[in-house]
All heavy atoms as an XYZ file, in Angstrom:
1004
protein
N     103.531     83.827     92.761
C     102.965     84.288     94.097
C     102.766     85.838     93.994
O     103.625     86.540     93.451
C     103.989     84.025     95.141
C     103.600     84.503     96.522
S     102.964     83.380     97.746
C     103.427     81.790     97.349
N     101.548     86.296     94.220
C     101.136     87.639     94.265
C     101.160     88.301     95.728
O     101.034     87.471     96.632
C      99.764     87.694     93.655
C      99.483     87.285     92.267
C      98.078     87.172     91.902
C     100.257     88.217     91.258
N     101.242     89.526     95.721
C     101.184     90.169     97.036
C      99.855     90.940     97.027
O      99.505     91.606     96.089
C     102.370     91.129     97.287
C     102.393     91.692     98.698
C     103.738     92.379     99.016
C     103.719     92.801    100.412
N     105.023     93.486    100.782
N      99.098     90.936     98.147
C      97.880     91.574     98.292
C      97.874     92.503     99.460
O      98.645     92.348    100.377
C      96.744     90.495     98.523
C      96.584     89.482     97.448
C      97.218     88.240     97.506
C      95.879     89.788     96.286
C      97.087     87.277     96.532
C      95.808     88.918     95.257
C      96.445     87.603     95.336
N      96.988     93.490     99.343
C      96.775     94.443    100.476
C      95.262     94.497    100.827
O      94.482     94.471     99.882
C      97.222     95.868    100.006
O      96.966     96.848    100.997
N      95.028     94.462    102.034
C      93.603     94.529    102.525
C      93.462     95.815    103.464
O      93.775     95.687    104.634
C      93.288     93.248    103.240
N      92.986     96.880    102.878
C      92.732     98.060    103.732
C      91.622     97.737    104.800
O      90.725     96.971    104.506
C      92.183     99.125    102.801
C      92.506     98.610    101.442
C      92.647     97.077    101.524
N      91.825     98.260    106.001
C      90.825     98.115    106.988
C      90.756     99.301    108.001
O      91.638    100.149    107.877
C      91.118     96.751    107.799
S      92.722     96.779    108.635
N      89.768     99.381    108.827
C      89.653    100.511    109.735
C      90.857    100.448    110.702
O      91.264     99.400    111.138
C      88.258    100.449    110.423
C      87.176    100.621    109.429
C      88.227    101.441    111.541
C      85.796    100.374    110.062
N      91.334    101.677    110.966
C      92.432    101.707    112.005
C      91.987    101.067    113.335
O      90.901    101.367    113.745
C      92.816    103.286    112.265
C      93.518    103.861    111.118
C      92.951    104.696    110.229
C      94.886    103.541    110.894
C      93.582    105.272    109.215
C      95.591    104.167    109.918
C      94.920    104.955    109.042
N      92.892    100.284    113.844
C      92.602     99.587    115.111
C      92.269     98.248    114.905
O      92.309     97.340    115.803
N      91.815     97.836    113.704
C      91.442     96.460    113.382
C      92.406     95.668    112.626
O      92.194     94.490    112.249
C      90.115     96.415    112.542
C      88.877     97.019    113.134
C      87.661     96.924    112.265
C      88.610     96.343    114.539
N      93.609     96.200    112.516
C      94.654     95.592    111.651
C      95.105     94.210    112.341
O      95.225     93.241    111.629
C      95.956     96.418    111.595
C      95.715     97.726    110.874
C      95.416     98.834    111.801
O      94.947     98.603    112.970
O      95.505    100.097    111.431
N      95.154     94.176    113.644
C      95.529     92.973    114.362
C      94.510     91.924    114.153
O      94.808     90.730    113.927
N      93.199     92.264    114.293
C      92.120     91.301    114.105
C      92.083     90.767    112.717
O      91.899     89.541    112.485
C      90.757     91.965    114.470
C      90.510     92.406    115.930
C      89.234     93.167    116.079
C      90.441     91.134    116.774
N      92.312     91.675    111.776
C      92.291     91.223    110.321
C      93.452     90.359    110.087
O      93.343     89.335    109.341
C      92.403     92.530    109.423
S      92.066     92.197    107.681
N      94.641     90.641    110.608
C      95.833     89.816    110.404
C      95.562     88.375    110.990
O      95.904     87.438    110.356
C      97.080     90.493    110.943
N      95.041     88.387    112.240
C      94.759     87.095    112.801
C      93.736     86.245    111.957
O      93.934     85.075    111.871
C      94.207     87.249    114.265
C      95.313     87.753    115.201
O      96.503     87.506    114.901
N      94.953     88.309    116.311
N      92.821     86.987    111.440
C      91.771     86.217    110.610
C      92.485     85.672    109.379
O      92.141     84.486    109.111
C      90.701     87.328    110.208
C      89.591     86.875    109.414
C      88.627     88.018    109.167
O      88.985     89.014    108.498
O      87.417     87.862    109.567
N      93.322     86.411    108.766
C      93.976     85.932    107.613
C      94.910     84.738    107.907
O      95.092     83.778    107.176
C      94.821     86.980    106.895
C      94.014     87.971    106.194
C      94.451     89.197    105.770
C      92.644     87.672    105.848
C      93.658     90.120    105.101
C      91.897     88.619    105.171
C      92.349     89.883    104.804
N      95.690     84.784    109.097
C      96.493     83.723    109.534
C      95.631     82.464    109.810
O      96.019     81.375    109.429
C      97.224     84.076    110.809
C      98.350     85.080    110.534
C      99.015     85.523    111.831
C     100.014     86.653    111.441
N     100.634     87.263    112.784
N      94.482     82.540    110.389
C      93.548     81.523    110.624
C      93.101     80.837    109.354
O      93.005     79.622    109.279
C      92.382     81.980    111.444
C      91.365     80.856    111.749
C      91.631     79.943    112.776
C      90.114     80.807    111.012
C      90.661     78.901    113.005
C      89.247     79.826    111.342
C      89.524     78.876    112.301
N      92.927     81.704    108.265
C      92.563     81.146    106.938
C      93.725     80.415    106.246
O      93.461     79.847    105.216
C      92.098     82.305    106.074
C      90.747     82.926    106.473
C      90.478     84.215    105.627
C      89.644     81.897    106.299
N      94.904     80.503    106.811
C      96.115     79.819    106.231
C      96.861     80.646    105.231
O      97.631     80.058    104.454
N      96.573     81.940    105.171
C      97.285     82.754    104.244
C      98.711     82.989    104.657
O      99.119     82.854    105.781
C      96.562     84.123    104.054
C      95.147     84.030    103.644
C      94.477     85.404    103.619
C      95.006     83.326    102.285
N      99.647     83.269    103.658
C     101.070     83.259    103.976
C     101.550     84.679    104.017
O     101.064     85.582    103.376
C     101.770     82.570    102.747
C     101.523     81.039    102.687
C     102.082     80.531    101.453
C     101.775     79.041    101.189
N     100.376     78.772    101.147
N     102.656     84.836    104.889
C     103.306     86.063    105.076
C     102.393     87.259    105.385
O     102.491     88.315    104.797
C     104.174     86.457    103.785
C     105.309     85.365    103.521
O     105.848     84.900    104.465
N     105.482     85.153    102.259
N     101.525     87.023    106.377
C     100.585     88.023    106.777
C     101.264     89.094    107.685
O     101.975     88.753    108.562
C      99.400     87.360    107.582
C      98.436     88.438    108.042
C      98.708     86.384    106.659
N     101.151     90.347    107.300
C     101.729     91.478    108.110
C     100.755     92.566    108.312
O     100.068     93.015    107.346
C     102.936     91.985    107.356
C     104.129     91.046    107.208
C     105.306     91.723    106.494
O     105.328     92.963    106.352
O     106.173     90.961    106.042
N     100.661     93.014    109.529
C      99.749     94.119    109.819
C     100.524     95.434    109.738
O     101.680     95.512    110.221
C      99.149     93.985    111.251
N      99.885     96.397    109.118
C     100.476     97.714    108.953
C      99.405     98.760    109.501
O      98.270     98.341    109.653
C     100.860     98.024    107.520
C     101.695     97.038    106.952
N     103.061     97.077    107.035
C     101.485     95.902    106.273
C     103.625     96.047    106.397
N     102.682     95.316    105.897
N      99.694    100.070    109.542
C      98.720    101.093    109.883
C      97.667    101.108    108.684
O      97.976    101.442    107.617
C      99.290    102.394    109.937
C     100.057    102.571    111.293
O      99.736    101.893    112.259
N     100.992    103.484    111.310
N      96.435    100.718    109.090
C      95.305    100.848    108.151
C      95.231     99.748    107.119
O      94.396     99.862    106.204
N      96.104     98.714    107.151
C      96.001     97.689    106.150
C      96.702     96.446    106.652
O      97.496     96.487    107.586
C      96.635     98.095    104.797
C      98.108     98.346    104.865
C      98.615     98.691    103.504
C     100.157     98.911    103.539
N     100.782     99.299    102.295
N      96.425     95.335    105.927
C      97.190     94.088    106.261
C      97.623     93.544    104.872
O      96.897     93.589    103.882
C      96.207     92.988    106.909
C      96.842     91.701    106.992
C      95.730     93.514    108.244
N      98.847     93.070    104.786
C      99.317     92.504    103.583
C      99.570     90.986    103.655
O      99.782     90.509    104.815
C     100.682     93.165    103.079
O     101.634     92.951    104.091
C     100.478     94.634    102.746
N      99.420     90.259    102.571
C      99.738     88.819    102.593
C     100.016     88.399    101.157
O      99.945     89.173    100.139
C      98.448     88.055    103.067
C      97.263     88.171    102.271
C      96.911     87.264    101.217
C      96.314     89.217    102.433
C      95.769     87.301    100.504
C      95.152     89.280    101.719
C      94.860     88.356    100.745
N     100.508     87.158    101.027
C     100.854     86.616     99.729
C     100.086     85.344     99.443
O      99.638     84.708    100.275
C     102.404     86.332     99.666
C     103.319     87.586     99.843
C     104.790     87.267     99.793
O     105.068     86.078     99.919
O     105.539     88.190     99.728
N      99.928     85.174     98.132
C      99.243     83.921     97.706
C      98.845     84.047     96.195
O      99.428     84.811     95.497
N      97.959     83.205     95.844
C      97.434     83.150     94.529
C      95.974     83.707     94.431
O      95.451     84.170     95.394
C      97.530     81.760     93.941
C      96.864     80.739     94.732
O      95.896     81.120     95.495
O      97.191     79.517     94.577
N      95.361     83.561     93.251
C      94.012     84.072     93.134
C      92.952     83.281     94.067
O      92.042     83.942     94.545
C      93.566     84.090     91.683
C      94.255     85.106     90.843
C      95.114     84.764     89.854
C      94.101     86.475     91.081
C      95.722     85.696     89.059
C      94.742     87.443     90.405
C      95.503     87.117     89.326
N      93.207     82.112     94.294
C      92.358     81.347     95.207
C      92.416     81.906     96.651
O      91.481     82.003     97.360
C      92.548     79.822     95.163
O      93.792     79.515     95.651
N      93.708     82.357     97.064
C      93.843     82.954     98.307
C      93.165     84.282     98.424
O      92.560     84.677     99.470
C      95.326     83.084     98.684
C      96.048     81.753     98.885
O      95.401     80.852     99.526
O      97.194     81.575     98.439
N      93.214     85.033     97.373
C      92.586     86.340     97.217
C      91.011     86.130     97.466
O      90.379     86.869     98.227
C      92.850     87.016     95.905
C      92.158     88.344     95.736
S      92.390     89.119     94.154
C      91.468     88.117     93.149
N      90.491     85.154     96.768
C      89.064     84.914     96.867
C      88.733     84.430     98.248
O      87.702     84.915     98.868
C      88.693     83.784     95.838
N      89.600     83.558     98.851
C      89.274     83.077    100.234
C      89.236     84.224    101.176
O      88.362     84.367    102.113
C      90.396     82.125    100.583
C      90.231     81.466    102.059
C      91.343     80.642    102.450
C      91.839     79.667    101.492
N      93.057     78.845    102.007
N      90.206     85.216    101.080
C      90.311     86.378    101.967
C      89.088     87.264    101.720
O      88.488     87.776    102.695
C      91.550     87.147    101.741
N      88.708     87.345    100.486
C      87.613     88.342    100.151
C      86.291     87.819    100.665
O      85.414     88.578    101.211
C      87.539     88.562     98.617
C      86.740     89.690     98.187
O      86.674     90.709     98.890
N      85.965     89.492     97.181
N      86.041     86.519    100.551
C      84.811     85.908    100.911
C      84.664     85.835    102.456
O      83.624     86.055    103.037
C      84.635     84.494    100.304
C      84.433     84.736     98.828
C      83.461     83.793    100.951
C      84.498     83.461     98.100
N      85.838     85.548    103.154
C      85.752     85.203    104.620
C      86.112     86.347    105.499
O      85.758     86.216    106.692
C      86.674     84.014    104.895
C      86.175     82.710    104.286
O      85.143     82.243    104.576
N      86.914     82.231    103.319
N      86.670     87.422    104.988
C      87.121     88.453    105.904
C      86.012     89.279    106.454
O      85.148     89.764    105.609
C      88.199     89.407    105.303
O      88.563     90.374    106.232
N      85.897     89.467    107.761
C      84.882     90.366    108.340
C      85.486     91.782    108.623
O      84.694     92.688    108.955
C      84.414     89.778    109.727
C      83.675     88.443    109.502
C      83.649     87.761    110.824
N      84.898     87.279    111.263
C      85.178     86.934    112.503
N      84.272     86.806    113.427
N      86.379     86.525    112.858
N      86.812     91.970    108.436
C      87.459     93.257    108.876
C      87.934     93.985    107.666
O      88.124     95.222    107.761
C      88.544     92.934    109.914
C      87.950     92.226    111.122
C      88.317     90.880    111.338
C      87.182     92.926    111.959
C      87.880     90.232    112.447
C      86.657     92.259    113.136
C      87.050     90.877    113.332
O      86.526     90.267    114.455
N      88.414     93.303    106.593
C      88.989     94.025    105.446
C      87.924     94.691    104.695
O      86.844     94.156    104.495
C      89.768     92.979    104.560
N      88.233     95.908    104.187
C      87.270     96.593    103.316
C      87.176     95.946    101.918
O      86.149     95.915    101.311
C      87.628     98.038    103.197
C      87.617     98.876    104.533
C      88.222    100.222    104.373
O      88.510    100.728    103.324
O      88.384    100.883    105.410
N      88.301     95.509    101.412
C      88.458     94.912    100.132
C      89.812     94.251    100.047
O      90.667     94.519    100.819
C      88.219     95.883     98.993
C      89.274     97.001     98.999
C      88.899     98.109     97.972
N      89.516     99.319     98.303
C      89.222    100.240     99.217
N      88.164     99.982     99.980
N      89.898    101.381     99.378
N      90.068     93.470     98.991
C      91.354     92.876     98.735
C      91.880     93.423     97.479
O      91.211     93.453     96.422
C      91.253     91.367     98.630
C      90.517     90.749     99.868
C      92.626     90.734     98.433
C      91.143     91.012    101.149
N      93.107     93.987     97.459
C      93.754     94.630     96.341
C      94.996     93.925     95.976
O      95.759     93.424     96.911
C      94.064     96.057     96.635
C      92.841     96.909     97.042
C      93.310     98.243     97.645
O      94.346     98.424     98.310
N      92.545     99.274     97.313
N      95.260     93.742     94.719
C      96.516     93.212     94.213
C      97.617     94.316     94.169
O      97.337     95.380     93.640
C      96.455     92.602     92.857
C      95.302     91.520     92.776
C      97.775     92.019     92.342
C      94.985     91.096     91.402
N      98.746     94.125     94.853
C      99.873     95.069     94.787
C     100.591     94.801     93.499
O     101.345     93.825     93.412
C     100.661     94.975     95.982
C     100.098     95.453     97.274
C     101.030     95.200     98.476
C      99.817     96.912     97.246
N     100.488     95.643     92.504
C     101.177     95.583     91.274
C     102.619     95.995     91.353
O     103.494     95.557     90.742
C     100.427     96.284     90.199
C      99.087     95.853     89.878
C      98.489     96.751     88.802
C      99.032     94.401     89.444
N     102.819     97.074     92.205
C     104.261     97.588     92.360
C     104.258     98.320     93.751
O     103.208     98.840     94.121
C     104.544     98.537     91.154
N     105.462     98.504     94.217
C     105.727     99.276     95.419
C     106.976    100.081     95.126
O     107.968     99.626     94.634
C     105.930     98.413     96.599
C     104.704     97.647     97.086
C     104.928     96.829     98.362
O     104.737     97.394     99.446
O     105.281     95.679     98.153
N     106.848    101.391     95.432
C     108.038    102.320     95.222
C     107.745    103.500     96.170
O     106.709    103.805     96.539
C     108.130    102.714     93.804
C     106.906    103.398     93.258
C     106.725    104.731     93.337
C     105.945    102.560     92.573
C     105.569    105.340     92.759
C     104.814    103.167     92.047
C     104.675    104.569     92.064
N     108.950    104.108     96.471
C     108.840    105.361     97.244
C     108.764    106.528     96.392
O     109.549    106.684     95.385
C     110.153    105.432     98.167
C     110.003    106.622     99.183
C     111.096    106.588    100.181
O     111.571    105.509    100.480
O     111.441    107.658    100.680
N     107.900    107.450     96.663
C     107.725    108.747     95.833
C     107.554    109.877     96.865
O     106.589    109.968     97.591
C     106.576    108.628     94.951
N     108.520    110.697     96.925
C     108.453    111.934     97.800
C     108.207    113.221     96.992
O     108.121    114.296     97.498
C     109.767    112.058     98.601
C     109.834    110.872     99.614
C     111.002    112.182     97.785
N     108.065    113.075     95.631
C     107.738    114.149     94.755
C     106.705    113.648     93.775
O     106.547    112.475     93.514
C     108.934    114.687     94.009
O     109.347    113.804     93.078
N     105.970    114.605     93.175
C     104.986    114.222     92.136
C     105.648    113.672     90.918
O     105.078    112.746     90.225
C     104.100    115.431     91.764
C     103.233    115.846     92.859
C     103.201    117.082     93.396
C     102.312    114.993     93.425
C     102.400    117.525     94.453
C     101.436    115.324     94.403
C     101.447    116.567     94.870
N     106.871    114.052     90.617
C     107.595    113.454     89.434
C     107.935    112.010     89.741
O     107.796    111.198     88.823
C     108.873    114.340     89.137
C     109.707    113.783     88.063
C     109.052    113.816     86.668
O     108.075    114.699     86.486
O     109.263    112.974     85.804
N     108.406    111.719     90.987
C     108.735    110.308     91.268
C     107.464    109.501     91.273
O     107.454    108.303     90.872
C     109.364    110.166     92.709
C     110.766    110.732     92.749
C     111.299    110.763     94.138
O     110.605    110.730     95.104
O     112.544    110.859     94.258
N     106.267    110.026     91.676
C     104.974    109.314     91.600
C     104.670    109.051     90.195
O     104.344    107.911     89.843
C     103.896    110.103     92.293
C     102.522    109.583     92.279
C     102.437    108.206     92.997
C     101.456    110.616     92.766
N     104.779    109.942     89.324
C     104.503    109.763     87.860
C     105.331    108.774     87.262
O     104.930    107.768     86.657
C     104.706    111.169     87.113
C     104.436    111.001     85.595
C     103.103    111.213     85.225
C     105.383    110.724     84.760
C     102.876    111.100     83.809
C     105.188    110.602     83.381
C     103.871    110.790     82.908
N     106.680    108.853     87.477
C     107.619    107.821     86.919
C     107.425    106.454     87.507
O     107.489    105.414     86.801
C     109.046    108.288     87.043
C     109.446    109.500     86.308
C     109.220    109.321     84.785
O     109.421    108.244     84.312
O     108.925    110.327     84.142
N     107.090    106.339     88.749
C     106.869    105.048     89.343
C     105.591    104.358     88.879
O     105.644    103.153     88.492
N     104.516    105.119     88.710
C     103.298    104.617     88.157
C     103.501    104.233     86.741
O     103.000    103.228     86.251
C     102.127    105.628     88.383
C     100.886    105.189     87.612
C     101.789    105.838     89.832
N     104.113    105.085     85.975
C     104.387    104.845     84.557
C     105.163    103.625     84.290
O     105.031    102.915     83.246
C     105.118    106.022     83.878
C     105.164    105.947     82.379
C     105.804    107.231     81.826
C     106.269    106.933     80.406
N     107.342    107.879     80.002
N     105.981    103.153     85.249
C     106.869    102.000     85.068
C     106.080    100.655     85.154
O     106.538     99.547     84.832
C     107.976    102.029     86.053
O     107.541    101.780     87.303
N     104.816    100.693     85.699
C     104.034     99.494     85.847
C     103.521     99.055     84.472
O     103.066     99.942     83.731
C     102.920     99.715     86.913
C     102.018     98.527     86.970
C     103.444    100.128     88.181
N     103.464     97.799     84.281
C     102.968     97.236     82.964
C     101.404     97.243     82.960
O     100.692     96.199     83.016
C     103.434     95.872     82.805
N     100.843     98.419     82.855
C      99.348     98.590     82.946
C      98.709     97.860     81.738
O      97.509     97.538     81.844
C      99.038    100.086     82.950
C      99.482    100.767     84.158
C     100.499    101.605     84.336
C      98.931    100.551     85.524
N     100.681    102.001     85.624
C      99.684    101.372     86.347
C      97.898     99.852     86.052
C      99.443    101.413     87.774
C      97.558     99.897     87.417
C      98.364    100.719     88.284
N      99.389     97.823     80.651
C      98.752     97.270     79.438
C      98.492     95.716     79.686
O      97.596     95.156     78.981
C      99.801     97.380     78.260
C     101.097     96.721     78.400
C     102.170     97.502     79.124
O     101.805     98.552     79.677
O     103.306     96.959     79.240
N      98.997     95.140     80.700
C      98.652     93.680     81.041
C      97.331     93.584     81.760
O      96.843     92.518     81.936
C      99.801     93.062     81.849
C     101.183     92.966     81.169
O     101.087     92.997     79.888
O     102.149     92.812     81.844
N      96.855     94.724     82.227
C      95.669     94.737     83.123
C      94.552     95.550     82.592
O      93.355     95.329     82.883
C      95.990     95.206     84.502
C      97.013     94.420     85.184
C      98.398     94.815     85.118
C      96.697     93.186     85.852
C      99.349     94.030     85.751
C      97.689     92.508     86.451
C      99.051     92.889     86.358
N      94.823     96.678     81.699
C      93.770     97.466     81.256
C      93.774     97.374     79.718
O      94.802     97.629     79.046
C      94.136     98.985     81.640
C      94.125     99.094     83.239
C      93.019     99.891     81.130
C      94.740    100.439     83.680
N      92.557     97.096     79.201
C      92.382     97.003     77.752
C      92.217     98.356     77.102
O      92.016     99.451     77.745
N      92.218     98.467     75.831
C      92.173     99.700     75.030
C      90.809    100.451     75.314
O      90.817    101.655     75.505
C      92.264     99.376     73.492
C      92.019    100.672     72.754
C      93.608     98.776     73.187
N      89.744     99.729     75.499
C      88.429    100.324     75.686
C      88.045    100.332     77.135
O      86.850    100.658     77.463
C      87.361     99.695     74.801
C      87.698     99.770     73.352
O      88.071    100.916     72.951
N      87.552     98.745     72.614
N      88.865     99.954     78.028
C      88.517     99.872     79.460
C      88.520    101.238     80.153
O      89.462    102.018     79.898
C      89.493     98.914     80.229
C      89.334     97.518     79.765
O      88.343     97.155     79.140
O      90.184     96.681     80.169
N      87.638    101.450     81.048
C      87.699    102.634     81.929
C      88.496    102.209     83.208
O      88.397    101.041     83.658
C      86.275    103.055     82.269
N      89.116    103.184     83.854
C      89.851    102.886     85.062
C      89.746    104.015     86.052
O      90.489    105.010     85.901
C      91.249    102.384     84.896
C      92.164    103.398     84.174
C      93.017    104.208     84.878
C      92.114    103.478     82.760
C      93.755    105.121     84.196
C      92.921    104.334     82.133
C      93.724    105.233     82.833
N      88.833    103.988     86.956
C      88.825    105.124     87.922
C      89.933    105.031     88.855
O      90.508    103.990     89.105
C      87.442    104.807     88.662
C      87.287    103.337     88.487
C      87.772    103.003     87.162
N      90.389    106.132     89.234
C      91.579    106.263     90.210
C      91.032    106.841     91.527
O      90.600    107.955     91.610
C      92.753    107.160     89.613
C      93.810    107.189     90.704
C      93.272    106.548     88.280
N      91.075    106.007     92.547
C      90.670    106.477     93.922
C      91.956    106.558     94.757
O      92.855    105.917     94.529
C      89.668    105.503     94.534
C      88.410    105.296     93.656
C      87.464    104.338     94.324
C      86.312    104.101     93.484
N      85.413    103.170     94.030
N      91.849    107.339     95.791
C      92.979    107.520     96.617
C      92.626    107.981     98.039
O      91.587    108.460     98.303
N      93.609    107.703     98.891
C      93.580    108.266    100.257
C      95.033    108.441    100.731
O      95.900    107.853    100.168
C      92.748    107.447    101.198
C      93.291    106.057    101.476
C      92.452    105.342    102.522
N      92.912    104.009    102.669
C      92.499    103.224    103.548
N      91.507    103.650    104.380
N      92.915    102.004    103.658
N      95.250    109.333    101.741
C      96.613    109.557    102.177
C      96.747    109.137    103.559
O      95.928    109.328    104.432
C      96.696    111.200    102.139
S      98.266    111.706    102.629
N      97.903    108.487    103.756
C      98.290    107.999    105.075
C      99.771    108.270    105.234
O     100.630    107.685    104.669
C      98.049    106.518    105.199
C      98.483    105.815    106.420
C      97.635    106.227    107.601
C      98.285    104.293    106.320
N     100.001    109.313    106.090
C     101.483    109.629    106.402
C     102.300    109.892    105.146
O     103.367    109.323    105.017
C     102.092    108.546    107.247
O     101.422    108.430    108.465
N     101.793    110.666    104.227
C     102.490    110.903    102.985
C     102.895    112.322    102.850
O     102.371    113.223    103.340
C     101.565    110.552    101.800
O     102.204    110.878    100.555
N     104.105    112.599    102.180
C     104.561    113.888    101.879
C     103.710    114.469    100.802
O     103.720    115.734    100.631
C     106.069    113.915    101.564
C     106.919    113.534    102.767
C     108.378    113.587    102.358
C     109.178    113.231    103.614
N     110.596    113.361    103.420
N     103.158    113.691     99.964
C     102.296    114.131     98.858
C     100.797    114.127     99.424
O     100.046    113.189     99.191
C     102.359    113.164     97.681
C     103.804    112.952     97.162
C     103.801    111.958     96.059
C     104.378    114.219     96.725
N     100.484    115.160    100.121
C      99.161    115.277    100.850
C      97.930    115.465    100.017
O      96.871    115.181    100.346
C      99.294    116.326    101.951
C     100.283    116.088    103.026
S      99.877    114.572    103.919
C      98.330    115.082    104.776
N      98.096    116.029     98.860
C      96.886    116.354     98.045
C      96.425    115.142     97.244
O      97.016    114.748     96.196
C      97.295    117.445     97.044
O      96.170    117.744     96.211
N      95.486    114.466     97.751
C      94.880    113.272     97.134
C      94.413    113.574     95.668
O      94.665    112.809     94.769
C      93.788    112.613     98.035
C      93.121    111.473     97.288
C      94.363    112.229     99.319
N      93.631    114.660     95.426
C      93.235    114.969     94.077
C      94.370    115.120     93.099
O      94.323    114.652     91.969
C      92.417    116.259     94.166
C      91.929    116.255     95.624
C      93.040    115.613     96.377
N      95.474    115.831     93.552
C      96.628    115.944     92.693
C      97.262    114.609     92.411
O      97.702    114.311     91.229
C      97.617    116.852     93.322
C      97.216    118.423     93.214
O      96.323    118.686     92.481
O      97.762    119.129     94.061
N      97.398    113.768     93.440
C      97.965    112.433     93.254
C      97.130    111.582     92.279
O      97.614    110.937     91.375
C      98.019    111.697     94.575
S      99.333    112.335     95.605
N      95.810    111.674     92.375
C      94.886    110.926     91.443
C      95.085    111.345     90.059
O      95.165    110.627     89.123
C      93.421    111.169     91.885
C      93.081    110.478     93.196
C      91.711    110.851     93.703
O      91.444    111.919     94.122
N      90.759    109.948     93.581
N      95.222    112.740     89.828
C      95.477    113.252     88.500
C      96.767    112.824     87.933
O      96.809    112.408     86.702
C      95.380    114.802     88.449
C      93.957    115.363     88.698
C      93.981    116.839     88.843
C      92.713    117.354     89.346
N      92.712    118.707     89.809
N      97.826    112.792     88.672
C      99.114    112.369     88.213
C      99.145    110.877     87.914
O      99.709    110.379     86.901
C     100.203    112.733     89.284
C     100.438    114.268     89.295
C     101.527    112.016     89.030
C     101.130    114.757     90.457
N      98.494    110.100     88.762
C      98.381    108.639     88.522
C      97.696    108.352     87.187
O      98.165    107.641     86.394
C      97.854    107.905     89.690
C      98.762    108.007     90.886
C      97.364    106.481     89.347
C      98.132    107.565     92.237
N      96.553    108.984     87.038
C      95.780    108.786     85.741
C      96.562    109.202     84.593
O      96.599    108.528     83.607
C      94.532    109.705     85.951
C      93.562    109.533     84.778
C      92.648    108.320     84.966
C      91.500    108.327     83.984
N      90.533    107.289     84.256
N      97.294    110.367     84.671
C      98.118    110.788     83.566
C      99.206    109.830     83.268
O      99.488    109.496     82.111
C      98.673    112.195     83.842
C      99.450    112.784     82.698
C      99.933    114.194     83.022
C     100.770    114.783     81.889
N     101.229    116.153     82.229
N      99.849    109.273     84.235
C     100.977    108.279     84.102
C     100.459    107.033     83.439
O     101.047    106.467     82.564
C     101.608    108.001     85.437
N      99.292    106.534     83.889
C      98.730    105.328     83.277
C      98.342    105.562     81.802
O      98.712    104.764     80.936
C      97.511    104.759     84.119
C      96.833    103.613     83.354
C      97.912    104.420     85.520
N      97.713    106.662     81.540
C      97.333    107.019     80.204
C      98.612    107.137     79.290
O      98.614    106.668     78.169
C      96.489    108.303     80.137
C      96.316    108.829     78.710
C      95.101    107.938     80.730
N      99.589    107.814     79.781
C     100.844    107.930     79.037
C     101.489    106.656     78.695
O     101.865    106.333     77.597
C     101.830    108.840     79.882
O     101.322    110.070     80.101
C     103.164    108.975     79.077
N     101.523    105.738     79.706
C     102.071    104.345     79.493
C     101.258    103.630     78.469
O     101.800    103.060     77.567
C     102.063    103.598     80.891
C     102.310    102.086     80.756
C     103.768    101.833     80.516
N     104.029    100.414     80.395
C     105.059     99.785     80.857
N     105.989    100.402     81.538
N     105.206     98.511     80.687
N      99.938    103.621     78.542
C      99.098    102.821     77.588
C      99.118    103.485     76.277
O      99.218    102.793     75.233
C      97.678    102.837     78.126
C      97.379    102.116     79.423
C      95.922    102.357     79.831
C      97.675    100.569     79.256
N      99.219    104.828     76.123
C      99.382    105.506     74.841
C     100.691    105.078     74.178
O     100.710    104.798     72.963
C      99.317    106.972     74.956
O      98.044    107.385     75.548
N     101.819    105.161     74.900
C     103.117    104.703     74.392
C     103.046    103.251     73.900
O     103.641    102.957     72.792
C     104.158    104.941     75.390
C     104.457    106.367     75.645
C     105.453    106.600     76.795
O     105.939    105.621     77.424
O     105.817    107.766     77.074
N     102.535    102.395     74.665
C     102.461    100.962     74.218
C     101.603    100.741     73.019
O     101.896     99.908     72.142
C     101.993    100.055     75.390
C     102.933    100.031     76.543
C     104.258     99.417     76.141
C     105.214     99.383     77.229
N     106.513     98.853     76.904
N     100.415    101.488     72.947
C      99.523    101.255     71.784
C     100.212    101.887     70.549
O     100.202    101.304     69.448
C      98.158    102.000     72.050
C      97.443    101.214     73.155
C      97.343    102.134     70.738
C      96.216    101.947     73.651
N     100.839    103.027     70.667
C     101.540    103.687     69.582
C     102.691    102.777     68.989
O     102.854    102.650     67.798
C     102.095    105.036     70.007
C     102.825    105.732     68.843
C     102.104    106.325     67.764
C     104.196    105.814     68.800
C     102.738    106.936     66.725
C     104.842    106.495     67.806
C     104.107    106.941     66.781
O     104.790    107.700     65.707
N     103.380    102.144     70.013
C     104.567    101.302     69.606
C     104.028    100.085     68.888
O     104.701     99.600     67.907
C     105.379    100.881     70.797
N     102.852     99.570     69.292
C     102.299     98.356     68.648
C     101.839     98.753     67.257
O     101.818     97.789     66.347
C     101.137     97.857     69.557
N     101.365     99.879     67.020
C     100.838    100.306     65.716
C     101.982    100.665     64.721
O     101.842    100.647     63.509
C      99.905    101.495     65.822
C      98.586    101.152     66.606
C      97.766    102.463     66.737
C      97.804    100.107     65.876
N     103.154    101.066     65.275
C     104.196    101.494     64.432
C     104.959    100.291     63.694
O     104.870     99.211     64.033
C     105.120    102.296     65.196
């Protein structure tokens, strides 16, 4: 069972959540600016094709609290990115801020990118050794 997040325009969270419940998705919860639900890849596709309110459907790979840039780096680095990103793959890092103590989105993006690259580099180096 995977957990998904569907960002949406503020004020439409309730409509989006009701839409997902109508589609039969499980554990649907409305939050500020997003709706979360659980399911498999077919549920993800169902939500993506049928939703009129969600901007996109994202897979939540990890959740952790980070109140400092160091905690953000370590939390991102702990995710098994090698299971999702190949050696030759590009991965843009996009972001936005919602009630965060880490207000600088560009700084967060740089730290996230650095943490992912560090994790992938360590895994590739370990595989070659």
